[in-house]
Structures are given as C-alpha cells and as structure tokens.
C-alpha positions as CSV (number, residue, x, y, z in Angstrom):
1,M,30.5,87.2,36.6
2,K,32.9,84.2,36.7
3,S,31.2,81.0,38.1
4,R,32.8,79.7,41.4
5,C,32.0,76.1,40.6
6,C,34.9,73.7,40.7
7,P,35.8,72.4,37.1
8,H,36.7,68.9,38.6
9,P,35.6,67.1,41.9
10,T,38.7,67.8,43.9
11,G,39.9,64.9,46.0
12,A,37.1,62.6,44.7
13,R,38.2,59.0,44.7
14,T,36.7,55.8,43.6
15,N,35.6,54.8,47.0
16,H,33.7,58.1,47.2
17,V,31.8,57.2,43.8
18,E,30.9,53.8,45.2
19,A,29.4,55.5,48.4
20,F,27.2,57.8,46.2
21,K,26.1,54.9,44.1
22,A,25.1,53.0,47.2
23,L,23.0,56.0,48.5
24,A,21.5,56.3,45.0
25,H,18.8,53.6,45.9
26,I,15.8,54.7,48.0
27,D,15.8,51.6,50.4
28,R,19.6,51.7,50.9
29,L,19.2,55.5,51.6
30,R,16.4,54.7,54.2
31,T,18.6,51.8,55.8
32,F,21.5,54.2,56.1
33,F,19.4,57.1,57.6
34,A,18.2,54.5,60.2
35,L,21.6,53.9,61.3
36,V,22.4,57.8,61.3
37,R,19.3,58.5,63.5
38,A,20.2,55.6,65.9
39,R,23.5,57.2,66.6
40,K,24.7,53.9,68.0
41,E,25.5,50.4,66.6
42,M,22.4,48.4,65.6
43,P,21.9,44.6,64.8
44,A,20.4,43.9,61.3
45,G,17.0,43.1,63.1
46,A,16.6,46.4,64.7
47,V,17.6,48.1,61.3
48,Q,14.9,45.7,59.7
49,R,12.3,46.9,62.1
50,A,13.2,50.6,61.6
51,V,12.7,50.5,57.9
52,G,10.1,47.9,57.5
53,L,11.7,45.9,54.7
54,P,12.0,42.2,54.5
55,A,15.0,40.8,56.3
56,P,16.9,39.5,53.2
57,S,16.6,42.9,51.5
58,V,17.9,44.6,54.6
59,S,20.9,42.3,54.8
60,R,21.6,43.0,51.0
61,H,21.3,46.7,51.6
62,L,23.5,46.7,54.6
63,D,26.2,44.7,52.9
64,Q,26.3,47.1,49.9
65,L,26.5,50.1,52.3
66,R,29.4,48.3,54.2
67,R,31.1,47.6,50.9
68,A,30.7,51.1,49.7
69,G,32.5,52.3,53.1
70,L,29.5,54.2,54.4
71,I,29.0,51.7,57.5
72,A,31.1,49.3,59.5
73,S,30.2,46.1,60.9
74,R,31.3,43.8,63.8
75,R,30.3,40.4,65.3
76,R,29.2,40.2,68.9
77,E,28.3,36.7,69.8
78,R,25.6,35.7,67.4
79,N,24.8,39.2,66.2
80,I,26.5,41.5,63.7
81,L,26.3,45.2,64.7
82,Y,26.2,47.9,62.1
83,R,27.2,51.6,62.4
84,V,27.7,54.5,60.4
85,R,31.5,55.5,59.5
86,P,31.5,59.2,60.1
87,E,34.7,59.8,58.4
88,M,33.2,58.6,55.1
89,V,30.2,60.7,55.6
90,S,32.3,63.8,56.4
91,D,34.4,63.1,53.2
92,L,31.2,63.1,51.2
93,V,29.9,66.3,52.5
94,R,33.1,68.0,52.2
95,L,33.1,67.0,48.5
96,L,29.7,68.1,48.0
97,T,30.3,71.5,49.4
98,A,33.8,72.2,48.1
99,C,32.6,74.7,45.5
100,C,29.8,76.1,47.4
C-alpha cells in the first residue's frame, strides 16, 4: 500500500517555520494558549496572571509570539493589548493536516 503522506510540506513558508519554532517552548505555548482561551484581547498583565510567570518573561514570550506572527498587538492608552491571529493559526492547522 502506497503512503498518503506528502513528500514536501505543501505551501509551507518561512513564517510558518518561525511560528512552529515559537510554539516549541513550553512557556510560550502556555502564553499562547492563555490568549486562545481568552478569545479576546488581553493586556500583558492579565496574560501574566493567567500563566503565573514573571512579567519580564511574559513580555519576552509575547514579543516572540508577535514576531512569529501568531499574535497581534495594539496600544490602548498605557496598555498594549494582545490577541491571537486566527489566520496564522488556520494556516498552521492546514499545513499539519494537509496529508492526513
């Protein structure tokens, strides 16, 4: 029986690789899932309380997730609000399931 697995990750781009790399750290993954569960924008302080990590660590993880394209941020007065970018998450799921 011939394997149905794709020989090459069809449609994978460098930004997808960076997103997978960002999620490969347990604390960044926890930080990302806190935003997923919230289903809304959250300030860094709320994310920090949700994951129970020191504020500097959370800020660093949020920045790495943002640079990887997994989350977006915007300034509102003195706060920076973070949210998941569903289009990137959909791309990653599509890539992971393309050969299933």
